N, C-alpha and C positions, 0 to 999 in steps of 0.2 A: 699650681692645686692637681695633689699625685693621683691618679683611682687605683686603686689595688685591687688586683681579680683572683677569682680562683685561690685554691687552696694553701696555694706557694704565695703567697701575694704579689705576686711580681707584677711591677711596674707595668704601664701602656707601654708598647715598643716607641722608638725616639724619644720617652721619657726619662730622663736617672733619676738615681736614687740619692742623689747628692746635687747637686743643682748650686750651689756652692763651690762647689769640689777646683783639684787646677785646672788653671784656665790653663787652652788649649798652647800649648809651647813653651809653659813652663818649664824649667828644668828643678829636675831632683838634689833635694839636699845632699845628699852624700855625694852626687857629681861635680856640685860645686863645690864642694869642699875638698875634692883627692886632683879640679885642674887648678885650685888653690894650692893644697903643697905641691902641686908641680911647677907651678907658673915660675918659669925660667928656667926650669931640670928637661926638660925637652928633653933637646939634641942632646945633653949630655947623658941621655940613660938613655936613649939612641944610639951613639955611639960606643957608649958601653955593652949593649945588648950584642951593636954588632961584632962588635971583640972579644967577649967571648964567643959567638959563632964562629968567628974565623979560630980560638980555640978548638975546637972540638964539642962544647958545650949544649950535646944535642936539644934542647929546651930550648937556652937561646935561636937555634941552628932554624929553629922550626917558626920557631916567632914568626924572625926575620923572614922567611921563608912565605908565611903567611898572608903578610901583609906586603910582599913586595909582587907570589903569586896566588893571590886569595882561590881555592878553589873554584872551575869556571861551575853551575849552577846547569847551564843553556848552552849549547855551541846553533851557529849556525847551519843553516842543513841546505848547500843547494844540493835542490832535488826535482826532477822533470814529473809535473802530475798532470797528468791531459784537461783538458775541459772537460767541468760539472756543471754544463747547464740547463741537463735535467736528467729526473733519473736513470734514465737510459745509460748514463753514461757514468757512474757510479759503479758496476762492474769491470768496466777501462782502469779505475782509477785507484782500484784495492791491488788487481791484477798487479798493476805500477808500484804499489804499494810491498806487494809480497818479494813482489822481481825484486826491490832494490835490496828488503831483505835478505834477503836467500845469495844477493850477492857478495853483499857484508857492506853492502855502500848507507844501508840507513840502519842505525839495529832497532830488535824491536822493541824495546821504549817510546823513540824518535819516529818512528814509526803508526805507534798505539797512539802520541800524539796529537801527530798529522791526521790519523785515523780519528780520532776525534771532532778535531774542524771538518774536515770531510762531512763526519756527519749532521753537526750545527747546519754546516752549509747546504746538505742535501732536504735536512726539516724546513729551512729558508727559503731552498725552492718549494717544497712538495705542501706549505702554506700557505704559499703564494700564490700555486698551480690552482688550488682550492678555493683561495676566494673568487681569481677569474673564474669558474665551474660556476659557485653561486651566482659573479655574478650577472653572469650569460642564465641562469636558471631566475633569475628575477626579471631579468630585463623581456625573455621568451614567454613568463607570465602577463605580463599588461599590456 
């Protein structure tokens, strides 16, 4: 049963507007048609693209390189981050991040990503500390 709400008549969270829609894993008809057209031709087409690339065709060269060496989204970063066990450890960690950026060991974007992870870790420490403090207060009131 569909439950609509509000002026936009949106469905309840987790409910699809088309329960009889395409099942998970079903393939697109256009994709299936293209695969049938290329069936058995893949190796020949790949060889032709390589030949064109070798002959200097820029588009073919780009296609081949994109397949051989796709652009990396991220890289593994080797970075010595001081341990963060309490919020008091945070200044040492952020200082290490800033020094690594200044030295060129990390890009500003990498430091930002690591900083986000550090921030999440610090929030987890704060939440655990708060929980322990509340437990102690409750225990003292009894």
